[in-house]
SEFI-121998 format. One record per residue (C-alpha): residue in one letter; chain; x, y, z; residue number from 1. Coordinates in pm, whole numbers, padded with zeros to 5 digits. Layout:
// SEFI-121998
<node><residuo>a</residuo><cadena>A</cadena><px>X</px><py>Y</py><pz>Z</pz><num>NUM</num></node>
...
END
This chain:
// SEFI-121998
<node><residuo>m</residuo><cadena>A</cadena><px>-05544</px><py>-18909</py><pz>03777</pz><num>1</num></node>
<node><residuo>t</residuo><cadena>A</cadena><px>-05383</px><py>-18578</py><pz>03871</pz><num>2</num></node>
<node><residuo>t</residuo><cadena>A</cadena><px>-05524</px><py>-18252</py><pz>03743</pz><num>3</num></node>
<node><residuo>a</residuo><cadena>A</cadena><px>-05283</px><py>-18273</py><pz>03449</pz><num>4</num></node>
<node><residuo>g</residuo><cadena>A</cadena><px>-05410</px><py>-18621</py><pz>03356</pz><num>5</num></node>
<node><residuo>r</residuo><cadena>A</cadena><px>-05087</px><py>-18788</py><pz>03469</pz><num>6</num></node>
<node><residuo>r</residuo><cadena>A</cadena><px>-05108</px><py>-19121</py><pz>03652</pz><num>7</num></node>
<node><residuo>p</residuo><cadena>A</cadena><px>-04994</px><py>-19056</py><pz>04012</pz><num>8</num></node>
<node><residuo>l</residuo><cadena>A</cadena><px>-04672</px><py>-19218</py><pz>04129</pz><num>9</num></node>
<node><residuo>i</residuo><cadena>A</cadena><px>-04747</px><py>-19415</py><pz>04447</pz><num>10</num></node>
<node><residuo>g</residuo><cadena>A</cadena><px>-04457</px><py>-19551</py><pz>04652</pz><num>11</num></node>
<node><residuo>v</residuo><cadena>A</cadena><px>-04517</px><py>-19879</py><pz>04835</pz><num>12</num></node>
<node><residuo>s</residuo><cadena>A</cadena><px>-04285</px><py>-19998</py><pz>05111</pz><num>13</num></node>
<node><residuo>t</residuo><cadena>A</cadena><px>-04145</px><py>-20351</py><pz>05078</pz><num>14</num></node>
<node><residuo>y</residuo><cadena>A</cadena><px>-03983</px><py>-20641</py><pz>05256</pz><num>15</num></node>
<node><residuo>l</residuo><cadena>A</cadena><px>-03607</px><py>-20693</py><pz>05237</pz><num>16</num></node>
<node><residuo>e</residuo><cadena>A</cadena><px>-03544</px><py>-21067</py><pz>05267</pz><num>17</num></node>
<node><residuo>a</residuo><cadena>A</cadena><px>-03213</px><py>-21248</py><pz>05315</pz><num>18</num></node>
<node><residuo>g</residuo><cadena>A</cadena><px>-03295</px><py>-21504</py><pz>05046</pz><num>19</num></node>
<node><residuo>a</residuo><cadena>A</cadena><px>-03559</px><py>-21565</py><pz>04779</pz><num>20</num></node>
<node><residuo>r</residuo><cadena>A</cadena><px>-03559</px><py>-21817</py><pz>04495</pz><num>21</num></node>
<node><residuo>w</residuo><cadena>A</cadena><px>-03652</px><py>-21765</py><pz>04130</pz><num>22</num></node>
<node><residuo>g</residuo><cadena>A</cadena><px>-03528</px><py>-21970</py><pz>03839</pz><num>23</num></node>
<node><residuo>a</residuo><cadena>A</cadena><px>-03170</px><py>-22078</py><pz>03911</pz><num>24</num></node>
<node><residuo>w</residuo><cadena>A</cadena><px>-03116</px><py>-21800</py><pz>04164</pz><num>25</num></node>
<node><residuo>e</residuo><cadena>A</cadena><px>-03143</px><py>-21767</py><pz>04538</pz><num>26</num></node>
<node><residuo>l</residuo><cadena>A</cadena><px>-03035</px><py>-21418</py><pz>04645</pz><num>27</num></node>
<node><residuo>p</residuo><cadena>A</cadena><px>-03125</px><py>-21137</py><pz>04886</pz><num>28</num></node>
<node><residuo>a</residuo><cadena>A</cadena><px>-03438</px><py>-20970</py><pz>04751</pz><num>29</num></node>
<node><residuo>a</residuo><cadena>A</cadena><px>-03669</px><py>-20673</py><pz>04796</pz><num>30</num></node>
<node><residuo>l</residuo><cadena>A</cadena><px>-04014</px><py>-20832</py><pz>04793</pz><num>31</num></node>
<node><residuo>l</residuo><cadena>A</cadena><px>-04370</px><py>-20707</py><pz>04766</pz><num>32</num></node>
<node><residuo>p</residuo><cadena>A</cadena><px>-04678</px><py>-20927</py><pz>04714</pz><num>33</num></node>
<node><residuo>a</residuo><cadena>A</cadena><px>-04809</px><py>-20852</py><pz>04366</pz><num>34</num></node>
<node><residuo>g</residuo><cadena>A</cadena><px>-05151</px><py>-20756</py><pz>04504</pz><num>35</num></node>
<node><residuo>y</residuo><cadena>A</cadena><px>-05012</px><py>-20419</py><pz>04616</pz><num>36</num></node>
<node><residuo>p</residuo><cadena>A</cadena><px>-04884</px><py>-20286</py><pz>04282</pz><num>37</num></node>
<node><residuo>r</residuo><cadena>A</cadena><px>-05181</px><py>-20439</py><pz>04103</pz><num>38</num></node>
<node><residuo>l</residuo><cadena>A</cadena><px>-05420</px><py>-20256</py><pz>04336</pz><num>39</num></node>
<node><residuo>v</residuo><cadena>A</cadena><px>-05236</px><py>-19927</py><pz>04278</pz><num>40</num></node>
<node><residuo>q</residuo><cadena>A</cadena><px>-05248</px><py>-19983</py><pz>03903</pz><num>41</num></node>
<node><residuo>r</residuo><cadena>A</cadena><px>-05617</px><py>-20078</py><pz>03900</pz><num>42</num></node>
<node><residuo>a</residuo><cadena>A</cadena><px>-05694</px><py>-19765</py><pz>04100</pz><num>43</num></node>
<node><residuo>g</residuo><cadena>A</cadena><px>-05523</px><py>-19548</py><pz>03837</pz><num>44</num></node>
<node><residuo>g</residuo><cadena>A</cadena><px>-05171</px><py>-19507</py><pz>03976</pz><num>45</num></node>
<node><residuo>i</residuo><cadena>A</cadena><px>-04816</px><py>-19618</py><pz>03901</pz><num>46</num></node>
<node><residuo>a</residuo><cadena>A</cadena><px>-04656</px><py>-19830</py><pz>04174</pz><num>47</num></node>
<node><residuo>a</residuo><cadena>A</cadena><px>-04295</px><py>-19776</py><pz>04284</pz><num>48</num></node>
<node><residuo>m</residuo><cadena>A</cadena><px>-04128</px><py>-20014</py><pz>04530</pz><num>49</num></node>
<node><residuo>l</residuo><cadena>A</cadena><px>-03961</px><py>-19856</py><pz>04834</pz><num>50</num></node>
<node><residuo>p</residuo><cadena>A</cadena><px>-03731</px><py>-20116</py><pz>04997</pz><num>51</num></node>
<node><residuo>p</residuo><cadena>A</cadena><px>-03570</px><py>-20027</py><pz>05331</pz><num>52</num></node>
<node><residuo>d</residuo><cadena>A</cadena><px>-03317</px><py>-19746</py><pz>05296</pz><num>53</num></node>
<node><residuo>d</residuo><cadena>A</cadena><px>-03137</px><py>-19496</py><pz>05515</pz><num>54</num></node>
<node><residuo>p</residuo><cadena>A</cadena><px>-03412</px><py>-19307</py><pz>05704</pz><num>55</num></node>
<node><residuo>a</residuo><cadena>A</cadena><px>-03223</px><py>-18985</py><pz>05628</pz><num>56</num></node>
<node><residuo>h</residuo><cadena>A</cadena><px>-03336</px><py>-19024</py><pz>05265</pz><num>57</num></node>
<node><residuo>a</residuo><cadena>A</cadena><px>-03707</px><py>-19054</py><pz>05347</pz><num>58</num></node>
<node><residuo>a</residuo><cadena>A</cadena><px>-03803</px><py>-18688</py><pz>05305</pz><num>59</num></node>
<node><residuo>a</residuo><cadena>A</cadena><px>-03630</px><py>-18661</py><pz>04966</pz><num>60</num></node>
<node><residuo>t</residuo><cadena>A</cadena><px>-03793</px><py>-18988</py><pz>04857</pz><num>61</num></node>
<node><residuo>v</residuo><cadena>A</cadena><px>-04143</px><py>-18875</py><pz>04956</pz><num>62</num></node>
<node><residuo>a</residuo><cadena>A</cadena><px>-04088</px><py>-18543</py><pz>04781</pz><num>63</num></node>
<node><residuo>r</residuo><cadena>A</cadena><px>-04065</px><py>-18730</py><pz>04449</pz><num>64</num></node>
<node><residuo>l</residuo><cadena>A</cadena><px>-04389</px><py>-18924</py><pz>04507</pz><num>65</num></node>
<node><residuo>d</residuo><cadena>A</cadena><px>-04757</px><py>-18836</py><pz>04474</pz><num>66</num></node>
<node><residuo>g</residuo><cadena>A</cadena><px>-04864</px><py>-19078</py><pz>04748</pz><num>67</num></node>
<node><residuo>v</residuo><cadena>A</cadena><px>-04723</px><py>-19331</py><pz>04992</pz><num>68</num></node>
<node><residuo>v</residuo><cadena>A</cadena><px>-04849</px><py>-19676</py><pz>05095</pz><num>69</num></node>
<node><residuo>i</residuo><cadena>A</cadena><px>-04700</px><py>-19849</py><pz>05400</pz><num>70</num></node>
<node><residuo>a</residuo><cadena>A</cadena><px>-04761</px><py>-20216</py><pz>05332</pz><num>71</num></node>
<node><residuo>g</residuo><cadena>A</cadena><px>-04841</px><py>-20505</py><pz>05562</pz><num>72</num></node>
<node><residuo>g</residuo><cadena>A</cadena><px>-04569</px><py>-20725</py><pz>05706</pz><num>73</num></node>
<node><residuo>p</residuo><cadena>A</cadena><px>-04397</px><py>-20824</py><pz>06032</pz><num>74</num></node>
<node><residuo>d</residuo><cadena>A</cadena><px>-04490</px><py>-20709</py><pz>06381</pz><num>75</num></node>
<node><residuo>v</residuo><cadena>A</cadena><px>-04375</px><py>-20364</py><pz>06487</pz><num>76</num></node>
<node><residuo>d</residuo><cadena>A</cadena><px>-04099</px><py>-20380</py><pz>06749</pz><num>77</num></node>
<node><residuo>p</residuo><cadena>A</cadena><px>-04271</px><py>-20323</py><pz>07088</pz><num>78</num></node>
<node><residuo>a</residuo><cadena>A</cadena><px>-03974</px><py>-20108</py><pz>07194</pz><num>79</num></node>
<node><residuo>r</residuo><cadena>A</cadena><px>-04105</px><py>-19849</py><pz>06947</pz><num>80</num></node>
<node><residuo>y</residuo><cadena>A</cadena><px>-04406</px><py>-19793</py><pz>07174</pz><num>81</num></node>
<node><residuo>g</residuo><cadena>A</cadena><px>-04240</px><py>-19860</py><pz>07508</pz><num>82</num></node>
<node><residuo>a</residuo><cadena>A</cadena><px>-04375</px><py>-20211</py><pz>07570</pz><num>83</num></node>
<node><residuo>d</residuo><cadena>A</cadena><px>-04214</px><py>-20537</py><pz>07673</pz><num>84</num></node>
<node><residuo>r</residuo><cadena>A</cadena><px>-04220</px><py>-20807</py><pz>07406</pz><num>85</num></node>
<node><residuo>d</residuo><cadena>A</cadena><px>-04505</px><py>-21056</py><pz>07426</pz><num>86</num></node>
<node><residuo>p</residuo><cadena>A</cadena><px>-04387</px><py>-21415</py><pz>07355</pz><num>87</num></node>
<node><residuo>r</residuo><cadena>A</cadena><px>-04630</px><py>-21424</py><pz>07060</pz><num>88</num></node>
<node><residuo>t</residuo><cadena>A</cadena><px>-04481</px><py>-21114</py><pz>06897</pz><num>89</num></node>
<node><residuo>g</residuo><cadena>A</cadena><px>-04260</px><py>-21185</py><pz>06598</pz><num>90</num></node>
<node><residuo>p</residuo><cadena>A</cadena><px>-03891</px><py>-21096</py><pz>06570</pz><num>91</num></node>
<node><residuo>p</residuo><cadena>A</cadena><px>-03807</px><py>-20729</py><pz>06510</pz><num>92</num></node>
<node><residuo>a</residuo><cadena>A</cadena><px>-03757</px><py>-20590</py><pz>06159</pz><num>93</num></node>
<node><residuo>e</residuo><cadena>A</cadena><px>-03540</px><py>-20300</py><pz>06268</pz><num>94</num></node>
<node><residuo>a</residuo><cadena>A</cadena><px>-03441</px><py>-20166</py><pz>05926</pz><num>95</num></node>
<node><residuo>r</residuo><cadena>A</cadena><px>-03797</px><py>-20175</py><pz>05801</pz><num>96</num></node>
<node><residuo>d</residuo><cadena>A</cadena><px>-03938</px><py>-20014</py><pz>06116</pz><num>97</num></node>
<node><residuo>a</residuo><cadena>A</cadena><px>-03688</px><py>-19728</py><pz>06093</pz><num>98</num></node>
<node><residuo>w</residuo><cadena>A</cadena><px>-03741</px><py>-19670</py><pz>05720</pz><num>99</num></node>
<node><residuo>e</residuo><cadena>A</cadena><px>-04120</px><py>-19685</py><pz>05728</pz><num>100</num></node>
<node><residuo>l</residuo><cadena>A</cadena><px>-04144</px><py>-19461</py><pz>06035</pz><num>101</num></node>
<node><residuo>a</residuo><cadena>A</cadena><px>-03931</px><py>-19207</py><pz>05850</pz><num>102</num></node>
<node><residuo>l</residuo><cadena>A</cadena><px>-04155</px><py>-19235</py><pz>05541</pz><num>103</num></node>
<node><residuo>i</residuo><cadena>A</cadena><px>-04464</px><py>-19180</py><pz>05757</pz><num>104</num></node>
<node><residuo>e</residuo><cadena>A</cadena><px>-04311</px><py>-18879</py><pz>05928</pz><num>105</num></node>
<node><residuo>a</residuo><cadena>A</cadena><px>-04206</px><py>-18732</py><pz>05593</pz><num>106</num></node>
<node><residuo>a</residuo><cadena>A</cadena><px>-04550</px><py>-18785</py><pz>05440</pz><num>107</num></node>
<node><residuo>l</residuo><cadena>A</cadena><px>-04724</px><py>-18628</py><pz>05739</pz><num>108</num></node>
<node><residuo>a</residuo><cadena>A</cadena><px>-04487</px><py>-18330</py><pz>05738</pz><num>109</num></node>
<node><residuo>s</residuo><cadena>A</cadena><px>-04527</px><py>-18268</py><pz>05364</pz><num>110</num></node>
<node><residuo>g</residuo><cadena>A</cadena><px>-04899</px><py>-18339</py><pz>05336</pz><num>111</num></node>
<node><residuo>t</residuo><cadena>A</cadena><px>-04837</px><py>-18624</py><pz>05091</pz><num>112</num></node>
<node><residuo>p</residuo><cadena>A</cadena><px>-05138</px><py>-18861</py><pz>05081</pz><num>113</num></node>
<node><residuo>l</residuo><cadena>A</cadena><px>-05063</px><py>-19163</py><pz>05300</pz><num>114</num></node>
<node><residuo>l</residuo><cadena>A</cadena><px>-05229</px><py>-19505</py><pz>05331</pz><num>115</num></node>
<node><residuo>g</residuo><cadena>A</cadena><px>-05123</px><py>-19760</py><pz>05593</pz><num>116</num></node>
<node><residuo>i</residuo><cadena>A</cadena><px>-05228</px><py>-20122</py><pz>05539</pz><num>117</num></node>
<node><residuo>c</residuo><cadena>A</cadena><px>-05233</px><py>-20366</py><pz>05835</pz><num>118</num></node>
<node><residuo>r</residuo><cadena>A</cadena><px>-04881</px><py>-20325</py><pz>05978</pz><num>119</num></node>
<node><residuo>g</residuo><cadena>A</cadena><px>-04882</px><py>-19986</py><pz>05804</pz><num>120</num></node>
<node><residuo>m</residuo><cadena>A</cadena><px>-05183</px><py>-19873</py><pz>06006</pz><num>121</num></node>
<node><residuo>q</residuo><cadena>A</cadena><px>-05023</px><py>-19999</py><pz>06326</pz><num>122</num></node>
<node><residuo>l</residuo><cadena>A</cadena><px>-04698</px><py>-19818</py><pz>06246</pz><num>123</num></node>
<node><residuo>l</residuo><cadena>A</cadena><px>-04888</px><py>-19497</py><pz>06170</pz><num>124</num></node>
<node><residuo>n</residuo><cadena>A</cadena><px>-05045</px><py>-19522</py><pz>06514</pz><num>125</num></node>
<node><residuo>v</residuo><cadena>A</cadena><px>-04706</px><py>-19584</py><pz>06676</pz><num>126</num></node>
<node><residuo>a</residuo><cadena>A</cadena><px>-04546</px><py>-19295</py><pz>06484</pz><num>127</num></node>
<node><residuo>l</residuo><cadena>A</cadena><px>-04800</px><py>-19063</py><pz>06649</pz><num>128</num></node>
<node><residuo>g</residuo><cadena>A</cadena><px>-04737</px><py>-19196</py><pz>07001</pz><num>129</num></node>
<node><residuo>g</residuo><cadena>A</cadena><px>-05002</px><py>-19468</py><pz>07011</pz><num>130</num></node>
<node><residuo>t</residuo><cadena>A</cadena><px>-04966</px><py>-19826</py><pz>07134</pz><num>131</num></node>
<node><residuo>l</residuo><cadena>A</cadena><px>-05061</px><py>-20172</py><pz>07012</pz><num>132</num></node>
<node><residuo>v</residuo><cadena>A</cadena><px>-05227</px><py>-20483</py><pz>07150</pz><num>133</num></node>
<node><residuo>q</residuo><cadena>A</cadena><px>-04963</px><py>-20748</py><pz>07082</pz><num>134</num></node>
<node><residuo>h</residuo><cadena>A</cadena><px>-05199</px><py>-21040</py><pz>07035</pz><num>135</num></node>
<node><residuo>i</residuo><cadena>A</cadena><px>-05568</px><py>-21090</py><pz>06960</pz><num>136</num></node>
<node><residuo>d</residuo><cadena>A</cadena><px>-05749</px><py>-21399</py><pz>06839</pz><num>137</num></node>
<node><residuo>g</residuo><cadena>A</cadena><px>-06008</px><py>-21432</py><pz>06565</pz><num>138</num></node>
<node><residuo>h</residuo><cadena>A</cadena><px>-05860</px><py>-21200</py><pz>06300</pz><num>139</num></node>
<node><residuo>a</residuo><cadena>A</cadena><px>-05653</px><py>-21455</py><pz>06108</pz><num>140</num></node>
<node><residuo>a</residuo><cadena>A</cadena><px>-05735</px><py>-21788</py><pz>05950</pz><num>141</num></node>
<node><residuo>t</residuo><cadena>A</cadena><px>-05474</px><py>-22063</py><pz>05941</pz><num>142</num></node>
<node><residuo>l</residuo><cadena>A</cadena><px>-05110</px><py>-21971</py><pz>05878</pz><num>143</num></node>
<node><residuo>g</residuo><cadena>A</cadena><px>-05071</px><py>-21826</py><pz>05529</pz><num>144</num></node>
<node><residuo>v</residuo><cadena>A</cadena><px>-05445</px><py>-21809</py><pz>05463</pz><num>145</num></node>
<node><residuo>f</residuo><cadena>A</cadena><px>-05648</px><py>-21487</py><pz>05462</pz><num>146</num></node>
<node><residuo>g</residuo><cadena>A</cadena><px>-05981</px><py>-21487</py><pz>05639</pz><num>147</num></node>
<node><residuo>d</residuo><cadena>A</cadena><px>-06258</px><py>-21228</py><pz>05624</pz><num>148</num></node>
<node><residuo>h</residuo><cadena>A</cadena><px>-06481</px><py>-21037</py><pz>05860</pz><num>149</num></node>
<node><residuo>t</residuo><cadena>A</cadena><px>-06711</px><py>-20740</py><pz>05854</pz><num>150</num></node>
<node><residuo>v</residuo><cadena>A</cadena><px>-06607</px><py>-20384</py><pz>05935</pz><num>151</num></node>
<node><residuo>k</residuo><cadena>A</cadena><px>-06844</px><py>-20099</py><pz>06009</pz><num>152</num></node>
<node><residuo>p</residuo><cadena>A</cadena><px>-06752</px><py>-19739</py><pz>05917</pz><num>153</num></node>
<node><residuo>v</residuo><cadena>A</cadena><px>-06791</px><py>-19448</py><pz>06159</pz><num>154</num></node>
<node><residuo>p</residuo><cadena>A</cadena><px>-07022</px><py>-19190</py><pz>05996</pz><num>155</num></node>
<node><residuo>g</residuo><cadena>A</cadena><px>-06863</px><py>-18859</py><pz>05907</pz><num>156</num></node>
<node><residuo>t</residuo><cadena>A</cadena><px>-06510</px><py>-18998</py><pz>05865</pz><num>157</num></node>
<node><residuo>r</residuo><cadena>A</cadena><px>-06290</px><py>-19003</py><pz>05557</pz><num>158</num></node>
<node><residuo>y</residuo><cadena>A</cadena><px>-06318</px><py>-19381</py><pz>05546</pz><num>159</num></node>
<node><residuo>a</residuo><cadena>A</cadena><px>-06698</px><py>-19365</py><pz>05558</pz><num>160</num></node>
<node><residuo>e</residuo><cadena>A</cadena><px>-06690</px><py>-19116</py><pz>05272</pz><num>161</num></node>
<node><residuo>a</residuo><cadena>A</cadena><px>-06506</px><py>-19371</py><pz>05061</pz><num>162</num></node>
<node><residuo>v</residuo><cadena>A</cadena><px>-06691</px><py>-19683</py><pz>05185</pz><num>163</num></node>
<node><residuo>p</residuo><cadena>A</cadena><px>-07020</px><py>-19577</py><pz>05349</pz><num>164</num></node>
<node><residuo>e</residuo><cadena>A</cadena><px>-07164</px><py>-19923</py><pz>05413</pz><num>165</num></node>
<node><residuo>e</residuo><cadena>A</cadena><px>-07069</px><py>-20215</py><pz>05634</pz><num>166</num></node>
<node><residuo>t</residuo><cadena>A</cadena><px>-06854</px><py>-20449</py><pz>05428</pz><num>167</num></node>
<node><residuo>s</residuo><cadena>A</cadena><px>-06662</px><py>-20777</py><pz>05446</pz><num>168</num></node>
<node><residuo>v</residuo><cadena>A</cadena><px>-06285</px><py>-20740</py><pz>05411</pz><num>169</num></node>
<node><residuo>p</residuo><cadena>A</cadena><px>-05982</px><py>-20974</py><pz>05370</pz><num>170</num></node>
<node><residuo>t</residuo><cadena>A</cadena><px>-05794</px><py>-21002</py><pz>05698</pz><num>171</num></node>
<node><residuo>f</residuo><cadena>A</cadena><px>-05484</px><py>-21161</py><pz>05846</pz><num>172</num></node>
<node><residuo>h</residuo><cadena>A</cadena><px>-05338</px><py>-21009</py><pz>06162</pz><num>173</num></node>
<node><residuo>h</residuo><cadena>A</cadena><px>-05286</px><py>-21085</py><pz>06529</pz><num>174</num></node>
<node><residuo>q</residuo><cadena>A</cadena><px>-05208</px><py>-20735</py><pz>06656</pz><num>175</num></node>
<node><residuo>a</residuo><cadena>A</cadena><px>-05425</px><py>-20425</py><pz>06674</pz><num>176</num></node>
<node><residuo>v</residuo><cadena>A</cadena><px>-05442</px><py>-20062</py><pz>06782</pz><num>177</num></node>
<node><residuo>d</residuo><cadena>A</cadena><px>-05466</px><py>-20009</py><pz>07158</pz><num>178</num></node>
<node><residuo>r</residuo><cadena>A</cadena><px>-05423</px><py>-19641</py><pz>07256</pz><num>179</num></node>
<node><residuo>l</residuo><cadena>A</cadena><px>-05477</px><py>-19412</py><pz>06959</pz><num>180</num></node>
<node><residuo>g</residuo><cadena>A</cadena><px>-05192</px><py>-19189</py><pz>06850</pz><num>181</num></node>
<node><residuo>r</residuo><cadena>A</cadena><px>-05202</px><py>-18810</py><pz>06869</pz><num>182</num></node>
<node><residuo>g</residuo><cadena>A</cadena><px>-05480</px><py>-18661</py><pz>06660</pz><num>183</num></node>
<node><residuo>l</residuo><cadena>A</cadena><px>-05609</px><py>-18995</py><pz>06532</pz><num>184</num></node>
<node><residuo>v</residuo><cadena>A</cadena><px>-05966</px><py>-19118</py><pz>06555</pz><num>185</num></node>
<node><residuo>a</residuo><cadena>A</cadena><px>-06110</px><py>-19460</py><pz>06481</pz><num>186</num></node>
<node><residuo>s</residuo><cadena>A</cadena><px>-06305</px><py>-19460</py><pz>06155</pz><num>187</num></node>
<node><residuo>a</residuo><cadena>A</cadena><px>-06412</px><py>-19827</py><pz>06139</pz><num>188</num></node>
<node><residuo>y</residuo><cadena>A</cadena><px>-06458</px><py>-20113</py><pz>06382</pz><num>189</num></node>
<node><residuo>a</residuo><cadena>A</cadena><px>-06489</px><py>-20491</py><pz>06365</pz><num>190</num></node>
<node><residuo>g</residuo><cadena>A</cadena><px>-06780</px><py>-20663</py><pz>06532</pz><num>191</num></node>
<node><residuo>d</residuo><cadena>A</cadena><px>-06569</px><py>-20741</py><pz>06841</pz><num>192</num></node>
<node><residuo>g</residuo><cadena>A</cadena><px>-06478</px><py>-20374</py><pz>06885</pz><num>193</num></node>
<node><residuo>t</residuo><cadena>A</cadena><px>-06130</px><py>-20394</py><pz>06731</pz><num>194</num></node>
<node><residuo>v</residuo><cadena>A</cadena><px>-06027</px><py>-20068</py><pz>06564</pz><num>195</num></node>
<node><residuo>e</residuo><cadena>A</cadena><px>-06015</px><py>-20141</py><pz>06191</pz><num>196</num></node>
<node><residuo>a</residuo><cadena>A</cadena><px>-05937</px><py>-19796</py><pz>06046</pz><num>197</num></node>
<node><residuo>v</residuo><cadena>A</cadena><px>-05777</px><py>-19477</py><pz>06176</pz><num>198</num></node>
<node><residuo>e</residuo><cadena>A</cadena><px>-05741</px><py>-19125</py><pz>06040</pz><num>199</num></node>
<node><residuo>p</residuo><cadena>A</cadena><px>-05675</px><py>-18770</py><pz>06161</pz><num>200</num></node>
<node><residuo>g</residuo><cadena>A</cadena><px>-05967</px><py>-18626</py><pz>06352</pz><num>201</num></node>
<node><residuo>v</residuo><cadena>A</cadena><px>-05898</px><py>-18264</py><pz>06254</pz><num>202</num></node>
<node><residuo>p</residuo><cadena>A</cadena><px>-06103</px><py>-18143</py><pz>05953</pz><num>203</num></node>
<node><residuo>g</residuo><cadena>A</cadena><px>-05892</px><py>-18015</py><pz>05667</pz><num>204</num></node>
<node><residuo>s</residuo><cadena>A</cadena><px>-05583</px><py>-18217</py><pz>05755</pz><num>205</num></node>
<node><residuo>g</residuo><cadena>A</cadena><px>-05396</px><py>-18395</py><pz>05478</pz><num>206</num></node>
<node><residuo>w</residuo><cadena>A</cadena><px>-05527</px><py>-18722</py><pz>05333</pz><num>207</num></node>
<node><residuo>v</residuo><cadena>A</cadena><px>-05417</px><py>-18992</py><pz>05578</pz><num>208</num></node>
<node><residuo>l</residuo><cadena>A</cadena><px>-05586</px><py>-19326</py><pz>05638</pz><num>209</num></node>
<node><residuo>g</residuo><cadena>A</cadena><px>-05488</px><py>-19656</py><pz>05799</pz><num>210</num></node>
<node><residuo>v</residuo><cadena>A</cadena><px>-05684</px><py>-19979</py><pz>05749</pz><num>211</num></node>
<node><residuo>q</residuo><cadena>A</cadena><px>-05624</px><py>-20299</py><pz>05943</pz><num>212</num></node>
<node><residuo>w</residuo><cadena>A</cadena><px>-05728</px><py>-20534</py><pz>05663</pz><num>213</num></node>
<node><residuo>h</residuo><cadena>A</cadena><px>-05571</px><py>-20614</py><pz>05324</pz><num>214</num></node>
<node><residuo>p</residuo><cadena>A</cadena><px>-05749</px><py>-20441</py><pz>05035</pz><num>215</num></node>
<node><residuo>e</residuo><cadena>A</cadena><px>-05483</px><py>-20576</py><pz>04798</pz><num>216</num></node>
<node><residuo>m</residuo><cadena>A</cadena><px>-05633</px><py>-20923</py><pz>04854</pz><num>217</num></node>
<node><residuo>g</residuo><cadena>A</cadena><px>-05985</px><py>-20823</py><pz>04749</pz><num>218</num></node>
<node><residuo>e</residuo><cadena>A</cadena><px>-06172</px><py>-20665</py><pz>04460</pz><num>219</num></node>
<node><residuo>d</residuo><cadena>A</cadena><px>-06284</px><py>-20341</py><pz>04627</pz><num>220</num></node>
<node><residuo>l</residuo><cadena>A</cadena><px>-06082</px><py>-20052</py><pz>04482</pz><num>221</num></node>
<node><residuo>r</residuo><cadena>A</cadena><px>-06239</px><py>-19776</py><pz>04690</pz><num>222</num></node>
<node><residuo>v</residuo><cadena>A</cadena><px>-05974</px><py>-19736</py><pz>04962</pz><num>223</num></node>
<node><residuo>m</residuo><cadena>A</cadena><px>-05684</px><py>-19723</py><pz>04714</pz><num>224</num></node>
<node><residuo>g</residuo><cadena>A</cadena><px>-05899</px><py>-19520</py><pz>04477</pz><num>225</num></node>
<node><residuo>a</residuo><cadena>A</cadena><px>-05948</px><py>-19262</py><pz>04750</pz><num>226</num></node>
<node><residuo>l</residuo><cadena>A</cadena><px>-05571</px><py>-19233</py><pz>04797</pz><num>227</num></node>
<node><residuo>v</residuo><cadena>A</cadena><px>-05513</px><py>-19192</py><pz>04423</pz><num>228</num></node>
<node><residuo>g</residuo><cadena>A</cadena><px>-05801</px><py>-18945</py><pz>04403</pz><num>229</num></node>
<node><residuo>a</residuo><cadena>A</cadena><px>-05650</px><py>-18736</py><pz>04684</pz><num>230</num></node>
<node><residuo>v</residuo><cadena>A</cadena><px>-05346</px><py>-18653</py><pz>04472</pz><num>231</num></node>
<node><residuo>g</residuo><cadena>A</cadena><px>-05368</px><py>-18290</py><pz>04359</pz><num>232</num></node>
END
């Protein structure tokens, strides 16, 4: 809740798909797995979908929100961090990359609480000049099935404040943070050394966190609860 007792309005970025079917209809659709809005709601917020839009509207959009979530989804275009495309990297989602990068930049500039989930964490890192590993093994189950592994928090970080113990998390990804972006530090690691959470390393900076896993697929509300609780 905000100080006035109002449920915070949390914008969540979405897919924009060429075709989706429901009932008798198959039409272009803005899509978001229901786990995202449900997690926002269970943590005490109101979820608003943010489908790709003109990046020029990002600052005005963020100004009307209490918090921003950049959701999981397709691979970030390697051109965004100056890399050649690995054959295992998925096709670019140019409109979504541009829109979500603009949302991230607007949230950082305004101090609006920001949470990046999976792709969202990777895009946060790229927005701040970092790079990605385009393929790793062992962090996804079979296609379309979430796995799980343990992540360990780094003491003294914002993530560790929210989740102080080692915990098992839902995971499905094949890319990861390589070089950290400007001002970011790793705040959790997987057992194989993969960076699992990032956040600003400067004390007193705005509430910003990226997590590599998918809290919307689990029962732990603490990461989303920390975002909602950061709203003034």
